[in-house]
C-alpha positions as CSV (number, residue, x, y, z in Angstrom):
1,Q,17.1,-6.5,-35.7
2,S,15.3,-7.5,-32.3
3,F,15.9,-11.1,-32.7
4,I,19.4,-10.8,-34.1
5,V,20.6,-8.7,-31.1
6,L,18.9,-11.3,-28.8
7,F,20.9,-14.0,-30.6
8,L,24.1,-12.4,-30.1
9,V,23.6,-10.9,-26.5
10,F,21.8,-14.1,-25.1
11,G,22.2,-16.9,-27.6
12,I,26.2,-16.6,-28.0
13,F,27.4,-14.6,-25.1
14,H,25.3,-14.9,-21.8
15,K,23.3,-18.0,-22.2
16,S,24.4,-19.3,-18.9
17,D,23.8,-15.8,-17.1
18,L,19.9,-15.5,-17.7
19,S,17.2,-18.2,-18.4
20,L,15.3,-18.3,-21.8
21,D,12.1,-18.0,-19.6
22,A,13.2,-14.7,-18.2
23,V,14.3,-13.5,-21.8
24,V,10.9,-14.3,-23.2
25,K,9.1,-12.6,-20.3
26,F,11.3,-9.5,-20.4
27,F,10.8,-9.3,-24.2
28,A,6.9,-9.6,-23.9
29,A,7.1,-6.7,-21.1
30,G,8.8,-4.4,-23.6
31,F,6.5,-5.5,-26.4
32,L,3.1,-5.5,-24.6
33,I,3.7,-3.1,-21.6
34,A,6.3,-0.4,-22.5
35,V,5.0,0.4,-26.0
36,P,1.4,1.1,-25.1
37,A,2.5,2.9,-22.0
38,A,5.0,5.2,-23.9
39,F,2.6,5.9,-26.7
40,I,-0.2,7.0,-24.4
41,I,2.2,9.1,-22.1
42,E,3.8,10.6,-25.4
43,I,0.3,11.8,-26.7
44,L,-0.7,13.3,-23.2
45,M,2.8,15.2,-22.9
46,L,2.5,16.3,-26.5
47,N,-1.1,17.7,-26.3
48,T,-0.1,19.3,-22.8
49,L,2.7,21.2,-24.2
50,L,0.8,22.2,-27.2
51,S,-1.9,23.5,-25.0
52,I,0.5,25.4,-22.8
53,S,2.2,26.9,-25.9
54,Y,-1.2,28.1,-27.4
55,S,-2.1,29.5,-24.0
56,V,1.0,31.5,-23.6
57,Y,0.7,32.8,-27.1
58,A,-2.8,33.8,-26.6
59,I,-2.0,35.6,-23.2
60,I,1.0,37.5,-24.9
61,D,-1.3,38.4,-27.9
62,R,-3.9,39.8,-25.6
63,I,-1.4,42.0,-23.7
64,T,0.6,43.3,-26.8
65,P,-1.7,42.7,-30.0
66,G,0.1,42.0,-33.1
67,D,3.7,41.7,-31.2
68,S,3.4,37.9,-30.6
69,F,2.8,37.1,-34.0
70,S,5.5,39.2,-35.5
71,L,7.9,37.8,-32.8
72,Y,7.1,34.2,-33.8
73,D,7.1,35.1,-37.6
74,D,10.5,36.4,-37.3
75,N,11.9,33.9,-35.3
76,Y,10.1,30.7,-36.3
77,E,13.1,28.7,-37.1
78,V,14.4,29.2,-33.5
79,F,11.1,28.1,-31.9
80,W,10.9,25.3,-34.6
81,I,14.2,23.8,-33.6
82,I,13.6,24.3,-29.9
83,G,10.3,22.4,-30.1
84,E,11.9,19.7,-32.0
85,M,14.6,19.4,-29.3
86,I,11.9,19.3,-26.4
87,H,10.2,16.6,-28.4
88,A,13.5,14.6,-28.9
89,F,14.9,14.7,-25.5
90,L,11.8,15.4,-23.3
91,I,8.8,13.6,-25.0
92,A,10.3,10.8,-27.2
93,S,13.5,9.8,-25.4
94,A,12.8,10.4,-21.5
95,T,9.2,8.7,-21.9
96,E,10.4,5.5,-23.9
97,E,13.6,5.1,-21.6
98,I,11.6,5.5,-18.3
99,C,8.9,3.1,-19.6
100,K,11.6,0.5,-20.7
101,Y,13.1,0.8,-17.0
102,Y,9.8,0.3,-15.3
103,A,8.7,-2.5,-17.7
104,F,11.9,-4.1,-16.6
105,R,11.2,-3.6,-12.9
106,T,7.8,-4.8,-13.2
107,I,8.8,-8.4,-14.0
108,E,9.9,-10.3,-10.9
109,H,11.7,-13.3,-12.1
110,P,13.6,-15.9,-9.9
111,D,16.8,-15.1,-11.8
112,L,16.9,-11.7,-10.8
113,I,15.3,-11.9,-7.4
114,F,18.1,-9.9,-5.7
115,L,16.7,-6.8,-7.3
116,T,13.5,-7.1,-5.3
117,G,15.0,-7.5,-1.9
118,L,12.8,-10.7,-1.3
119,D,15.8,-12.8,-0.8
120,R,17.0,-10.7,2.3
121,A,16.1,-13.8,4.4
122,T,19.2,-15.3,3.1
123,N,21.4,-12.9,4.9
124,E,19.3,-11.7,7.8
125,A,17.1,-14.6,9.0
126,A,18.2,-18.0,10.7
127,P,16.6,-21.3,9.2
128,S,13.9,-21.3,11.7
129,L,10.3,-20.0,11.8
130,V,11.1,-17.1,14.3
131,G,12.0,-13.9,12.5
132,G,13.1,-13.2,9.0
133,Y,11.0,-12.9,5.9
134,S,7.9,-15.1,6.8
135,F,7.4,-16.4,3.2
136,D,10.9,-17.6,2.6
137,S,11.0,-21.0,0.8
138,H,13.3,-22.4,3.4
139,Q,10.8,-21.3,6.1
140,I,7.8,-22.7,4.2
141,S,9.7,-25.9,3.7
142,V,10.5,-26.3,7.5
143,A,6.7,-25.4,8.4
144,A,5.6,-28.0,5.9
145,S,8.0,-30.6,7.2
146,R,6.9,-29.9,10.8
147,A,3.3,-30.0,9.7
148,D,3.7,-33.4,8.2
149,Y,5.4,-34.6,11.3
150,D,2.8,-33.6,13.5
151,S,0.1,-35.3,11.5
152,V,2.1,-38.4,11.2
153,S,2.4,-38.4,15.1
154,E,-1.3,-37.7,15.7
155,G,-2.1,-40.5,13.4
156,V,0.2,-42.9,15.2
157,E,-1.3,-42.1,18.5
158,R,-4.7,-42.4,17.3
159,S,-3.9,-45.9,16.0
160,R,-2.3,-46.9,19.2
161,S,-5.5,-46.0,21.1
162,Y,-7.3,-48.1,18.6
163,R,-5.4,-50.9,18.9
164,S,-5.2,-51.0,22.6
165,S,-9.0,-50.6,22.9
166,H,-10.1,-53.3,20.4
167,S,-7.3,-55.7,20.3
168,R,-4.9,-57.7,22.6
169,S,-1.7,-58.5,21.0
170,S,1.2,-60.3,22.4
171,R,4.0,-58.2,24.1
172,G,6.6,-59.5,21.5
173,S,4.4,-58.4,18.6
174,R,4.0,-55.0,20.0
175,R,7.6,-54.6,20.7
176,S,8.4,-55.6,17.2
177,R,6.1,-53.1,15.9
178,R,7.3,-50.3,17.8
179,K,10.7,-51.0,16.5
180,R,9.4,-51.0,13.0
181,R,7.6,-47.7,13.5
182,K,10.7,-46.1,15.2
183,G,12.9,-47.0,12.6
184,D,10.2,-45.7,9.8
185,D,10.0,-42.5,11.7
186,S,13.8,-42.1,12.0
187,S,14.4,-42.8,8.5
188,Q,11.5,-40.5,7.3
189,A,12.8,-37.8,9.7
190,S,16.4,-38.2,8.2
191,L,15.1,-37.9,4.7
192,R,13.2,-34.8,5.6
193,G,16.2,-33.2,7.1
194,V,18.3,-34.2,3.8
195,D,15.4,-32.7,1.5
196,T,15.1,-29.6,3.6
197,D,18.8,-29.0,3.7
198,E,19.2,-29.4,0.0
199,E,16.2,-27.3,-0.9
200,Y,17.7,-24.7,1.5
201,Y,21.1,-24.6,-0.3
202,E,19.4,-24.5,-3.8
203,D,17.1,-21.5,-2.9
204,T,19.7,-19.7,-0.8
205,H,23.0,-20.1,-2.8
206,D,23.1,-18.6,-6.4
207,L,25.9,-20.3,-8.2
208,R,26.4,-17.5,-10.5
209,S,29.2,-15.1,-9.9
210,L,28.7,-11.4,-9.5
211,R,29.6,-10.7,-13.0
212,Q,27.2,-13.1,-14.4
213,R,24.6,-11.6,-12.2
214,A,25.5,-8.2,-13.6
215,M,25.3,-9.4,-17.1
216,A,21.8,-11.0,-16.3
217,I,20.7,-7.5,-15.5
218,T,22.2,-6.2,-18.8
219,T,20.6,-9.2,-20.8
220,G,17.1,-8.6,-19.2
221,M,17.1,-4.8,-20.0
222,I,18.3,-5.5,-23.6
223,S,15.5,-8.0,-24.0
224,V,12.8,-5.3,-22.8
225,A,14.4,-2.9,-25.2
226,V,14.3,-5.1,-28.1
227,G,10.8,-6.1,-27.5
228,L,9.7,-2.1,-27.5
229,A,11.9,-1.7,-30.7
230,C,10.0,-4.6,-32.4
231,A,6.6,-3.3,-31.6
232,E,7.8,0.3,-32.5
233,N,8.9,-0.8,-35.7
234,F,5.5,-2.5,-36.5
235,L,3.7,0.8,-35.4
236,Y,5.9,3.1,-37.6
237,V,6.2,0.9,-40.7
238,F,2.7,-0.5,-41.0
239,F,0.5,2.2,-39.3
240,L,2.2,5.5,-38.7
241,N,3.9,5.5,-41.9
242,G,1.3,3.3,-43.7
243,F,0.4,6.3,-46.3
244,N,2.4,8.7,-48.3
245,E,2.0,12.4,-48.7
246,N,-0.8,12.1,-51.1
247,G,-2.9,9.7,-48.7
248,E,-2.2,6.7,-50.9
249,Q,-1.3,3.5,-49.4
250,M,2.5,2.8,-49.4
251,R,3.9,-0.1,-51.4
252,T,5.1,-3.1,-49.7
253,Q,8.7,-2.6,-50.7
254,D,8.5,1.1,-49.3
255,E,7.4,-0.3,-45.9
256,W,10.2,-2.7,-45.9
257,L,12.7,0.1,-46.7
258,V,11.5,2.2,-43.9
259,L,11.9,-1.1,-41.7
260,L,15.3,-1.4,-43.0
261,F,16.5,2.1,-42.1
262,R,15.0,1.9,-38.7
263,S,16.8,-1.3,-38.1
264,I,20.4,-0.3,-39.0
265,F,21.3,1.1,-35.5
266,P,20.4,-0.8,-32.6
267,L,19.5,2.4,-30.4
268,H,17.2,0.8,-28.0
269,A,19.5,-2.1,-27.1
270,L,22.4,0.3,-26.6
271,A,20.3,2.6,-24.5
272,A,19.1,-0.5,-22.3
273,A,22.8,-1.7,-21.9
274,M,23.7,2.0,-20.6
275,Q,20.9,1.7,-18.1
276,S,22.0,-1.6,-16.8
277,I,25.2,0.4,-15.5
278,G,23.2,2.2,-13.1
279,L,21.4,-0.7,-11.9
280,I,24.8,-3.0,-11.5
281,K,26.2,-0.1,-9.7
282,K,23.3,0.1,-7.3
283,F,22.6,-3.7,-6.6
284,I,25.7,-5.6,-7.6
285,E,28.7,-3.4,-6.6
286,P,29.9,-3.1,-3.1
287,H,27.5,-0.6,-1.8
288,N,28.4,2.5,-0.1
289,D,26.6,5.8,0.5
290,E,26.9,6.9,-3.1
291,N,25.6,3.7,-4.6
292,K,22.6,3.9,-2.2
293,R,21.6,7.1,-3.5
294,I,21.5,6.1,-7.1
295,G,17.7,6.7,-8.3
296,V,15.9,6.3,-11.4
297,G,17.2,9.6,-12.7
298,K,20.7,8.6,-12.6
299,I,20.0,5.2,-13.9
300,V,18.2,6.5,-17.1
301,F,20.0,9.7,-17.8
302,P,22.7,8.3,-20.0
303,A,20.2,6.5,-22.2
304,I,18.2,9.6,-22.4
305,L,21.2,11.5,-23.7
306,L,22.1,8.9,-26.2
307,H,18.2,8.4,-27.3
308,G,17.6,12.3,-27.4
309,S,20.7,13.0,-29.3
310,F,19.8,10.3,-31.9
311,D,16.5,11.7,-32.4
312,A,17.7,15.3,-32.3
313,V,19.7,14.6,-35.4
314,L,16.8,13.1,-37.2
315,M,14.6,16.0,-36.4
316,S,17.0,18.6,-37.2
317,I,17.5,17.2,-40.5
318,N,13.8,17.2,-41.1
319,V,13.8,20.8,-40.1
320,Y,16.6,21.6,-42.5
321,I,14.9,19.9,-45.4
322,E,11.4,21.5,-44.9
323,K,13.1,24.9,-44.5
324,S,15.2,24.4,-47.7
325,Y,12.0,23.5,-49.5
326,D,10.2,26.7,-48.1
327,D,13.2,29.0,-49.2
328,F,13.4,27.0,-52.5
329,Y,9.7,27.7,-53.4
330,Q,9.4,31.2,-52.2
331,N,12.5,32.4,-54.2
332,G,11.6,30.4,-57.2
333,E,15.2,29.1,-57.7
334,A,16.2,26.4,-60.3
335,G,17.8,23.2,-59.4
336,E,17.9,21.3,-56.1
337,P,16.7,22.8,-52.7
338,Y,19.8,21.3,-51.0
339,N,22.8,19.2,-51.8
340,P,21.5,15.6,-51.2
341,T,25.2,14.4,-51.2
342,I,26.2,16.4,-48.3
343,L,23.0,15.3,-46.4
344,N,23.5,11.8,-47.1
345,V,27.1,12.1,-45.7
346,V,26.4,14.4,-42.7
347,V,23.5,12.3,-41.2
348,P,25.1,8.7,-41.2
349,L,28.4,10.2,-39.8
350,S,26.6,12.0,-37.0
351,L,24.4,8.8,-36.1
352,I,27.5,6.6,-36.3
353,T,29.4,9.2,-34.1
354,I,26.7,9.2,-31.5
355,M,26.4,5.5,-31.4
356,A,30.1,5.1,-31.4
357,V,30.5,7.5,-28.3
358,S,27.8,5.9,-26.3
359,A,29.2,2.3,-27.0
360,T,32.5,3.5,-25.9
361,W,31.2,4.9,-22.7
362,Y,29.4,1.6,-21.9
363,Y,32.6,-0.4,-22.7
364,I,34.8,1.6,-20.4
365,Q,32.0,1.4,-17.6
366,N,31.6,-2.2,-18.2
367,R,35.2,-3.0,-17.8
368,R,35.4,-0.8,-14.6
369,Q,32.6,-2.8,-13.1
370,S,34.1,-6.1,-14.0
371,R,37.5,-5.2,-12.6
372,L,35.8,-4.0,-9.5
373,L,33.7,-7.2,-9.0
374,K,36.4,-9.7,-9.7
375,P,38.3,-9.3,-6.3
376,V,34.9,-9.3,-4.6
377,E,34.2,-12.6,-6.0
378,Q,37.6,-14.1,-5.0
379,E,37.0,-12.7,-1.5
380,Q,33.5,-14.1,-1.2
381,G,34.5,-17.6,-2.6
382,G,32.7,-17.4,-6.1
383,G,29.9,-15.1,-4.9
384,N,28.1,-17.6,-2.7
385,N,28.3,-15.2,0.4
386,Y,27.0,-12.1,-1.8
387,S,25.0,-9.5,-0.1
388,H,23.3,-6.6,-1.9
389,P,21.6,-3.3,-1.0
390,T,18.1,-4.0,-0.1
391,L,15.5,-2.0,-2.3
392,L,13.3,0.2,-0.1
């Protein structure tokens, strides 16, 4: 699924918006950084919540002996569902979406340099060594050119003194040598000026339009997300779900079946695309007071809502199945503990509805941003005079 999504998003639709080098690096960030970080944080959060729950239970039991156990026993389904919802939205979804976001922001790539604020010299500093960002590429190139010119001038002066002290040449030959040196210096200076101007233009002028930069953000975030999804599928299939309920090693076909069901819905890719809406609003859209106040919470909230709802459906179904089996064995009823046909219809429809609503929300927001950026591109002449809110 991960590579199919990358092929569709990058290989077909947005190849000119982001380089392959950037896609590979963002994919690696999701695979190697986001997954271990999310796995460790989820374990810590889960153990912390369990410790708090047991501590509260022990305190209540100490104050009112016996009442706490009866309260939990009478309403354990409610506590069970609340625990699953906390796990779905807070532990799993929030952790993974925040890890995806920061894995994306960890990679500083030239294609998305406008997200870091390092290109602010383009808009604020003049092409000189005074003021501006000290490590701007144009500033460095000018410094290098001046250093080269100084070294050449110093060498010329030394050669002149050497020639004047050790040889006596004719006035005409000296005049001809000075003319040649003058011509060489002027030609080198002109070449240096051309190279510096071309390098400055290439470094400070992004030929992509605003909408292409926006899609570069989306493509990069999707690359991180599918990298995380790829690593997560490996963990779930070959490690976490590697054994059945009897402790026996699962068959290869069972492992591939689990992988198939986990790959049907591109959950992580859609959640990353929803996150990109907030980033585009913060860094690409014409900035105002509202856009400047966009933080991590507003950026990741739609993705957490999608991811949490998706996981909540699956976890609720697990609660329903286990509760049905408990009642079935306690009452000694005959037949099936639940109707599998209804269950197999409700679960896919619920998941499809969640994905469809989220995809529709993303499509509406994406079209809105495209309509908003198009006139800005026309006013700025294709985006060459683009300015963005600096990341503080």
